[in-house]
C-alpha positions as CSV (number, residue, x, y, z in Angstrom):
1,X,-334.8,-189.8,-48.3
2,X,-332.0,-188.3,-46.0
3,X,-329.4,-185.5,-46.5
4,X,-325.8,-186.4,-46.7
5,X,-322.5,-184.5,-46.8
6,X,-320.0,-185.4,-49.4
7,X,-316.4,-185.0,-50.2
8,X,-316.4,-181.3,-50.9
9,X,-316.7,-180.8,-47.2
10,X,-313.5,-182.6,-46.3
11,X,-310.9,-180.1,-44.7
12,X,-313.3,-177.1,-45.1
13,X,-315.4,-177.2,-42.2
14,X,-317.1,-173.6,-42.8
15,X,-319.9,-174.7,-40.4
16,X,-322.5,-172.4,-41.9
17,X,-324.8,-175.3,-42.4
18,X,-324.8,-175.8,-38.6
19,X,-326.3,-172.2,-38.3
20,X,-329.3,-172.9,-40.6
21,X,-330.2,-176.3,-39.3
22,X,-333.4,-176.0,-37.2
23,X,-332.9,-179.2,-35.4
24,X,-329.1,-179.2,-34.9
25,X,-328.8,-182.5,-36.5
26,X,-325.4,-181.5,-38.3
27,X,-322.4,-182.8,-36.3
28,X,-318.7,-181.6,-36.5
29,X,-316.4,-184.3,-37.1
30,X,-312.6,-184.3,-37.1
31,X,-312.3,-183.3,-40.8
32,X,-315.9,-182.8,-42.0
33,X,-319.5,-182.4,-40.8
34,X,-322.1,-185.2,-40.9
35,X,-325.9,-185.2,-40.9
36,X,-327.5,-187.3,-38.4
37,X,-329.8,-189.8,-40.3
38,X,-332.9,-189.7,-37.9
39,X,-332.6,-186.5,-36.3
40,X,-332.6,-184.6,-39.9
41,X,-336.1,-183.3,-40.8
42,X,-335.0,-183.2,-44.4
43,X,-335.9,-179.4,-44.7
44,X,-333.1,-178.5,-47.1
45,X,-331.9,-175.5,-45.3
46,X,-328.4,-176.8,-45.0
47,X,-328.3,-177.8,-48.7
48,X,-329.4,-174.3,-49.9
49,X,-326.7,-172.6,-47.7
50,X,-323.6,-174.9,-48.0
51,X,-320.7,-172.8,-49.6
52,X,-319.1,-175.8,-51.2
53,X,-322.2,-177.5,-52.5
54,X,-321.3,-180.7,-50.5
55,X,-325.1,-181.5,-49.2
56,X,-327.2,-183.8,-51.3
57,X,-330.3,-185.9,-50.6
58,X,-329.1,-189.5,-50.6
59,X,-330.8,-190.4,-53.7
60,X,-329.2,-187.7,-55.7
61,X,-325.5,-188.5,-54.8
62,X,-323.3,-188.2,-57.8
63,X,-321.2,-191.2,-59.1
64,X,-318.1,-191.7,-57.1
65,X,-319.6,-190.1,-53.9
66,X,-321.5,-193.1,-52.6
67,X,-318.9,-193.8,-49.9
68,X,-319.2,-190.3,-48.4
69,X,-322.9,-190.8,-48.1
70,X,-322.3,-194.0,-46.4
71,X,-320.2,-192.5,-43.8
72,X,-322.9,-190.0,-42.9
73,X,-324.7,-193.2,-41.3
74,X,-321.6,-195.0,-40.3
75,X,-320.2,-192.4,-37.8
76,X,-323.4,-192.5,-35.9
77,X,-323.5,-196.3,-35.4
78,X,-322.5,-198.0,-32.0
79,X,-320.6,-201.1,-31.8
80,X,-323.6,-203.3,-32.1
81,X,-324.6,-201.5,-35.5
82,X,-327.4,-199.4,-33.9
83,X,-327.8,-195.6,-34.6
84,X,-326.8,-193.5,-31.7
85,X,-329.1,-190.5,-30.7
86,X,-326.7,-187.7,-29.3
87,X,-329.5,-185.2,-29.2
88,X,-328.3,-182.5,-31.3
89,X,-325.0,-180.8,-32.0
90,X,-324.0,-177.5,-30.3
91,X,-320.9,-175.4,-30.8
92,X,-318.0,-176.5,-28.6
93,X,-319.1,-180.0,-28.5
94,X,-316.6,-182.7,-28.9
95,X,-316.4,-183.6,-32.7
96,X,-317.6,-187.0,-33.7
97,X,-314.8,-189.5,-34.8
98,X,-314.5,-189.6,-38.6
99,X,-315.2,-192.9,-40.3
100,X,-312.1,-194.8,-40.4
101,X,-312.0,-194.9,-44.3
102,X,-312.1,-191.2,-44.6
103,X,-308.4,-190.9,-45.0
104,X,-308.2,-193.6,-47.6
105,X,-311.0,-192.1,-49.6
106,X,-309.5,-188.5,-49.5
107,X,-306.2,-189.8,-50.5
108,X,-307.7,-191.6,-53.5
109,X,-309.6,-188.6,-54.5
110,X,-306.3,-186.5,-54.5
111,X,-304.4,-189.0,-56.5
112,X,-307.4,-189.1,-59.1
113,X,-307.2,-185.3,-59.2
114,X,-303.5,-185.1,-59.7
115,X,-303.7,-187.7,-62.5
116,X,-306.3,-185.4,-63.9
């Protein structure tokens, strides 16, 4: 069971979750944060402090958020599909590249919200 960051984090980037992580496994992306799937020790500190309630265990992802959970793994995969091991995030580090489908997912979510 891994922790993942969901759509509520997109374009918020408060970053308080990074200060509570004892192993620095939460990486800043271009538009949101991502939890590294193998560096995370699943302590839940980030989940308890997230101001937008965007962090869940992967077996507790609400319906419609599955693609965001999958992106948490995808941003850490190399060209051969292996998980990269960056070694921990620190402030000032270059952001990881967002998953290519983030813009599409975000646009679709905004359309659904406008339609009400």
